[in-house]
Backbone as CSV, one residue per row, in Angstrom:
resi,resn,N_x,N_y,N_z,CA_x,CA_y,CA_z,C_x,C_y,C_z
1,MET,-19.669,27.757,-3.755,-19.249,26.529,-4.422,-20.446,25.919,-5.137
2,ASN,-20.254,25.572,-6.391,-21.317,25.009,-7.203,-21.039,23.522,-7.428
3,LEU,-21.775,22.662,-6.750,-21.560,21.228,-6.873,-22.279,20.682,-8.095
4,SER,-21.630,19.783,-8.811,-22.297,19.100,-9.906,-22.460,17.633,-9.523
5,ASN,-23.425,16.994,-10.141,-23.688,15.588,-9.855,-22.988,14.709,-10.880
6,ILE,-22.345,13.679,-10.392,-21.693,12.703,-11.255,-22.394,11.369,-11.031
7,ARG,-22.825,10.748,-12.124,-23.472,9.429,-12.036,-22.464,8.336,-12.334
8,GLN,-22.433,7.346,-11.456,-21.566,6.192,-11.644,-22.361,4.917,-11.380
9,ALA,-21.768,3.795,-11.773,-22.354,2.485,-11.505,-21.275,1.589,-10.934
10,GLY,-21.676,0.694,-10.035,-20.736,-0.214,-9.400,-21.231,-1.645,-9.430
11,ALA,-20.285,-2.577,-9.237,-20.588,-4.002,-9.339,-20.160,-4.742,-8.076
12,ILE,-21.102,-5.488,-7.520,-20.772,-6.443,-6.459,-20.845,-7.806,-7.133
13,ALA,-19.664,-8.320,-7.500,-19.593,-9.589,-8.219,-19.464,-10.738,-7.233
14,VAL,-20.234,-11.793,-7.489,-20.218,-12.966,-6.618,-20.168,-14.233,-7.467
15,ARG,-19.602,-15.268,-6.876,-19.567,-16.571,-7.539,-19.652,-17.649,-6.477
16,ASN,-19.997,-18.864,-6.913,-20.042,-20.015,-6.023,-18.923,-20.947,-6.457
17,GLU,-17.868,-21.009,-5.664,-16.681,-21.807,-5.967,-16.578,-22.921,-4.931
18,ASP,-16.682,-24.180,-5.388,-16.625,-25.328,-4.467,-17.639,-25.190,-3.333
19,HIS,-18.860,-24.807,-3.670,-19.968,-24.655,-2.717,-19.718,-23.568,-1.686
20,LYS,-18.849,-22.606,-2.018,-18.592,-21.472,-1.136,-18.785,-20.187,-1.931
21,VAL,-19.576,-19.276,-1.376,-19.786,-17.989,-2.020,-18.537,-17.136,-1.875
22,GLN,-18.126,-16.536,-2.979,-16.987,-15.629,-2.968,-17.412,-14.277,-3.543
23,VAL,-16.814,-13.221,-3.011,-17.110,-11.848,-3.405,-15.815,-11.238,-3.945
24,LEU,-15.927,-10.464,-5.030,-14.757,-9.822,-5.628,-14.565,-8.417,-5.074
25,VAL,-13.357,-8.132,-4.618,-12.988,-6.768,-4.217,-11.742,-6.376,-5.002
26,VAL,-11.583,-5.071,-5.226,-10.433,-4.556,-5.980,-9.780,-3.429,-5.193
27,ARG,-8.509,-3.210,-5.469,-7.801,-2.072,-4.875,-8.286,-0.792,-5.541
28,ALA,-8.475,0.250,-4.750,-8.887,1.549,-5.290,-7.740,2.150,-6.088
29,ASN,-8.069,2.857,-7.145,-7.069,3.462,-8.012,-6.350,4.623,-7.322
30,GLN,-7.113,5.535,-6.739,-6.522,6.720,-6.117,-5.908,6.427,-4.751
31,HIS,-6.430,5.417,-4.065,-5.923,5.040,-2.737,-5.685,3.529,-2.725
32,PRO,-4.533,3.068,-3.231,-4.292,1.626,-3.375,-4.323,0.819,-2.079
33,ASP,-4.322,1.492,-0.926,-4.447,0.743,0.325,-5.912,0.464,0.667
34,HIS,-6.842,0.974,-0.136,-8.272,0.774,0.097,-8.813,-0.337,-0.798
35,TRP,-9.722,-1.132,-0.232,-10.436,-2.167,-0.998,-11.856,-1.682,-1.242
36,ILE,-12.310,-1.828,-2.480,-13.631,-1.348,-2.892,-14.252,-2.350,-3.864
37,PHE,-15.466,-2.034,-4.322,-16.075,-2.760,-5.430,-15.780,-1.982,-6.711
38,PRO,-15.648,-2.673,-7.845,-15.437,-1.958,-9.105,-16.582,-0.974,-9.359
39,LYS,-16.218,0.231,-9.792,-17.225,1.244,-10.104,-16.611,2.288,-11.011
40,GLY,-17.493,3.054,-11.665,-16.993,4.118,-12.517,-18.105,4.857,-13.224
41,HIS,-17.702,5.813,-14.056,-18.642,6.688,-14.754,-19.531,5.919,-15.730
42,ILE,-20.746,6.395,-15.851,-21.669,5.884,-16.847,-21.432,6.688,-18.125
43,GLU,-21.083,5.989,-19.198,-20.804,6.647,-20.472,-22.107,7.088,-21.140
44,PRO,-22.015,8.093,-22.040,-23.211,8.512,-22.781,-23.836,7.315,-23.510
45,LYS,-25.148,7.272,-23.504,-25.930,6.197,-24.159,-25.694,4.823,-23.540
46,GLU,-25.204,4.777,-22.313,-24.977,3.527,-21.596,-25.908,3.509,-20.385
47,SER,-26.543,2.368,-20.116,-27.374,2.262,-18.917,-26.474,2.046,-17.711
48,ALA,-27.030,2.242,-16.527,-26.261,1.999,-15.304,-25.833,0.530,-15.231
49,GLU,-26.721,-0.386,-15.625,-26.384,-1.813,-15.609,-25.216,-2.112,-16.548
50,GLU,-25.263,-1.537,-17.753,-24.181,-1.750,-18.725,-22.860,-1.200,-18.188
51,ALA,-22.916,-0.035,-17.547,-21.705,0.562,-16.987,-21.138,-0.315,-15.883
52,ALA,-21.985,-0.881,-15.030,-21.516,-1.742,-13.949,-20.796,-2.972,-14.507
53,VAL,-21.365,-3.580,-15.543,-20.744,-4.747,-16.166,-19.414,-4.356,-16.813
54,ARG,-19.379,-3.219,-17.499,-18.150,-2.756,-18.150,-17.056,-2.466,-17.118
55,GLU,-17.414,-1.766,-16.041,-16.432,-1.452,-14.999,-15.901,-2.727,-14.347
56,LEU,-16.761,-3.709,-14.152,-16.340,-4.990,-13.584,-15.319,-5.653,-14.500
57,GLU,-15.558,-5.604,-15.801,-14.615,-6.187,-16.760,-13.295,-5.425,-16.751
58,GLU,-13.359,-4.083,-16.792,-12.148,-3.267,-16.867,-11.300,-3.355,-15.601
59,GLU,-11.941,-3.282,-14.439,-11.212,-3.239,-13.170,-10.974,-4.611,-12.557
60,GLY,-11.912,-5.529,-12.772,-11.817,-6.824,-12.114,-11.455,-7.991,-13.007
61,GLY,-11.523,-7.775,-14.350,-11.230,-8.871,-15.257,-12.269,-9.972,-15.204
62,VAL,-13.514,-9.573,-14.937,-14.602,-10.530,-14.763,-15.805,-10.079,-15.573
63,SER,-16.439,-11.029,-16.250,-17.693,-10.752,-16.940,-18.805,-11.474,-16.196
64,GLY,-19.967,-10.845,-16.153,-21.062,-11.468,-15.426,-22.405,-10.944,-15.854
65,LYS,-23.425,-11.456,-15.190,-24.814,-11.107,-15.504,-25.423,-10.389,-14.305
66,VAL,-26.055,-9.246,-14.575,-26.738,-8.497,-13.516,-27.919,-9.316,-13.020
67,ILE,-27.979,-9.511,-11.701,-29.113,-10.250,-11.141,-29.959,-9.386,-10.200
68,GLY,-29.595,-8.130,-10.056,-30.440,-7.245,-9.262,-29.711,-5.993,-8.813
69,THR,-30.501,-5.032,-8.377,-29.917,-3.819,-7.816,-29.636,-4.064,-6.336
70,VAL,-28.668,-3.330,-5.799,-28.321,-3.475,-4.390,-28.629,-2.202,-3.622
71,GLY,-28.201,-1.073,-4.154,-28.428,0.181,-3.455,-27.633,1.302,-4.084
72,VAL,-27.692,2.439,-3.418,-27.069,3.657,-3.931,-26.170,4.246,-2.849
73,GLN,-25.048,4.765,-3.270,-24.141,5.505,-2.396,-24.007,6.914,-2.944
74,GLU,-23.928,7.876,-2.066,-23.619,9.243,-2.468,-22.507,9.759,-1.585
75,PHE,-21.540,10.424,-2.223,-20.442,11.010,-1.460,-19.887,12.204,-2.209
76,ASP,-19.212,13.070,-1.472,-18.561,14.235,-2.074,-17.173,13.839,-2.530
77,SER,-16.824,14.279,-3.732,-15.489,14.057,-4.275,-15.067,15.325,-4.991
78,ARG,-14.061,15.946,-4.448,-13.611,17.250,-4.929,-14.804,18.196,-4.873
79,ASP,-15.198,18.812,-5.978,-16.339,19.734,-5.944,-17.584,19.118,-6.567
80,ASN,-17.766,17.827,-6.372,-18.888,17.128,-6.980,-19.579,16.224,-5.971
81,VAL,-20.832,15.925,-6.252,-21.553,14.890,-5.523,-21.604,13.679,-6.454
82,VAL,-21.033,12.565,-5.996,-21.003,11.349,-6.794,-22.151,10.450,-6.341
83,HIS,-22.941,10.005,-7.296,-24.110,9.157,-7.070,-23.802,7.814,-7.742
84,VAL,-23.615,6.755,-6.937,-23.240,5.449,-7.477,-24.360,4.442,-7.226
85,GLU,-24.856,3.844,-8.303,-25.862,2.791,-8.212,-25.141,1.445,-8.329
86,TYR,-25.323,0.575,-7.332,-24.639,-0.719,-7.308,-25.567,-1.853,-7.720
87,PHE,-24.976,-2.811,-8.436,-25.707,-3.974,-8.931,-25.010,-5.251,-8.481
88,LEU,-25.818,-6.254,-8.151,-25.298,-7.578,-7.842,-25.114,-8.299,-9.175
89,ILE,-23.917,-8.813,-9.401,-23.598,-9.445,-10.675,-23.055,-10.846,-10.415
90,LYS,-23.641,-11.820,-11.101,-23.207,-13.214,-10.980,-22.070,-13.467,-11.966
91,TYR,-20.958,-13.940,-11.442,-19.774,-14.254,-12.245,-20.117,-15.241,-13.345
92,GLU,-19.616,-14.974,-14.561,-19.754,-15.914,-15.668,-18.401,-16.419,-16.158
93,ARG,-17.440,-15.489,-16.335,-16.125,-15.908,-16.838,-15.098,-14.805,-16.607
94,ASP,-13.821,-15.181,-16.684,-12.742,-14.208,-16.624,-12.556,-13.587,-18.001
95,VAL,-12.202,-12.307,-18.025,-11.909,-11.591,-19.266,-10.610,-10.801,-19.066
96,LYS,-10.092,-10.260,-20.158,-8.857,-9.475,-20.064,-9.133,-8.173,-19.327
97,ARG,-8.338,-7.928,-18.300,-8.475,-6.709,-17.504,-7.816,-5.541,-18.210
98,VAL,-8.454,-4.379,-18.176,-7.909,-3.161,-18.769,-7.023,-2.439,-17.760
99,GLU,-7.444,-2.413,-16.507,-6.713,-1.694,-15.461,-5.865,-2.660,-14.645
100,ASP,-4.693,-2.189,-14.254,-3.766,-3.019,-13.496,-3.973,-2.777,-12.000
101,ARG,-4.937,-3.496,-11.450,-5.237,-3.399,-10.019,-5.178,-4.780,-9.413
102,GLU,-4.857,-4.821,-8.132,-4.948,-6.098,-7.427,-6.408,-6.417,-7.206
103,ILE,-6.766,-7.650,-7.470,-8.136,-8.113,-7.214,-8.062,-9.275,-6.244
104,LYS,-9.185,-9.523,-5.569,-9.207,-10.626,-4.613,-10.627,-11.194,-4.552
105,TRP,-10.732,-12.505,-4.770,-11.971,-13.224,-4.506,-11.862,-13.713,-3.069
106,CYS,-12.866,-13.430,-2.266,-12.787,-13.845,-0.863,-14.186,-14.179,-0.339
107,SER,-14.224,-14.753,0.832,-15.507,-15.083,1.447,-16.273,-13.800,1.751
108,TYR,-17.543,-13.943,1.959,-18.399,-12.806,2.325,-17.847,-12.116,3.575
109,ALA,-17.504,-12.912,4.598,-16.991,-12.346,5.857,-15.669,-11.621,5.637
110,ARG,-14.786,-12.195,4.817,-13.490,-11.561,4.557,-13.686,-10.276,3.750
111,ALA,-14.629,-10.272,2.820,-14.917,-9.055,2.051,-15.365,-7.945,3.000
112,LEU,-16.213,-8.279,3.973,-16.649,-7.274,4.949,-15.464,-6.727,5.746
113,GLU,-14.496,-7.582,6.055,-13.299,-7.132,6.775,-12.427,-6.225,5.906
114,LEU,-12.266,-6.593,4.639,-11.356,-5.871,3.747,-11.904,-4.528,3.275
115,LEU,-13.196,-4.467,2.993,-13.772,-3.233,2.444,-13.460,-2.048,3.351
116,THR,-13.015,-0.973,2.754,-12.520,0.178,3.500,-13.629,1.044,4.080
117,TYR,-14.674,1.276,3.300,-15.676,2.272,3.688,-16.913,1.633,4.325
118,PRO,-17.394,2.195,5.437,-18.589,1.663,6.102,-19.804,1.583,5.174
119,ASP,-19.992,2.578,4.294,-21.133,2.553,3.363,-21.047,1.356,2.423
120,THR,-19.834,1.018,2.009,-19.650,-0.112,1.102,-19.915,-1.424,1.828
121,LYS,-19.493,-1.520,3.083,-19.799,-2.701,3.892,-21.313,-2.860,4.032
122,SER,-22.016,-1.742,4.231,-23.481,-1.781,4.355,-24.137,-2.297,3.078
123,LEU,-23.594,-1.894,1.922,-24.134,-2.392,0.648,-24.017,-3.910,0.575
124,LEU,-22.868,-4.440,0.971,-22.687,-5.886,0.933,-23.646,-6.572,1.899
125,LYS,-23.829,-5.999,3.086,-24.792,-6.563,4.040,-26.208,-6.529,3.456
126,ASP,-26.546,-5.417,2.776,-27.865,-5.303,2.150,-28.061,-6.341,1.044
127,ALA,-26.970,-6.758,0.408,-27.041,-7.719,-0.701,-27.107,-9.168,-0.230
128,ARG,-26.876,-9.405,1.057,-26.767,-10.785,1.551,-27.976,-11.649,1.179
129,GLY,-29.174,-11.134,1.375,-30.374,-11.913,1.057,-30.425,-12.311,-0.403
130,LYS,-30.118,-11.384,-1.292,-30.116,-11.689,-2.736,-29.002,-12.671,-3.077
131,ILE,-27.856,-12.528,-2.441,-26.744,-13.455,-2.689,-27.157,-14.866,-2.287
132,GLU,-27.754,-15.001,-1.104,-28.137,-16.335,-0.628,-29.256,-16.933,-1.464
133,LYS,-30.144,-16.089,-1.976,-31.245,-16.586,-2.807,-30.760,-17.012,-4.191
134,ARG,-29.810,-16.269,-4.761,-29.422,-16.499,-6.153,-28.082,-17.247,-6.336
135,ILE,-27.198,-17.190,-5.330,-25.855,-17.743,-5.491,-25.600,-18.914,-4.529
136,GLY,-25.904,-18.706,-3.255,-25.682,-19.754,-2.245,-25.494,-19.140,-0.880
137,LYS,-25.488,-19.971,0.141,-25.304,-19.507,1.509,-23.927,-18.893,1.682
138,VAL,-23.864,-17.770,2.406,-22.582,-17.101,2.591,-21.835,-17.600,3.817
139,GLY,-22.481,-18.305,4.718,-21.828,-18.745,5.939,-21.674,-17.564,6.894
140,ASP,-20.958,-17.783,7.981,-20.772,-16.684,8.947,-19.322,-16.414,9.222
């Protein structure tokens, strides 16, 4: 078996609504019972940051500003190794969504409960310090 590498970018979008930090999660396309962060392929001549912002707009209907990197996930998908670089993105405004997925803004704690994959939960935990420094306290 010859594995190829696929590069993707993902977005952990956060906002401060009524002095409460909220995190955006979306339903997965292939497994609609799973909650994930928006992510997808990096297009030719597109940076990982640009791809993360684009995927957030397409899947989440949200535009925002990258405020830092969070981490990397790698997993096998079919006959490929998928390498996803995640970015923390501060919400700026709603935009027209391209994909018809359920989205949910929720508290940091609720996002940890909803997220399906342990690696994705770890990314959110890793982002907590940056979220609290740049967005606001997440509470417990």
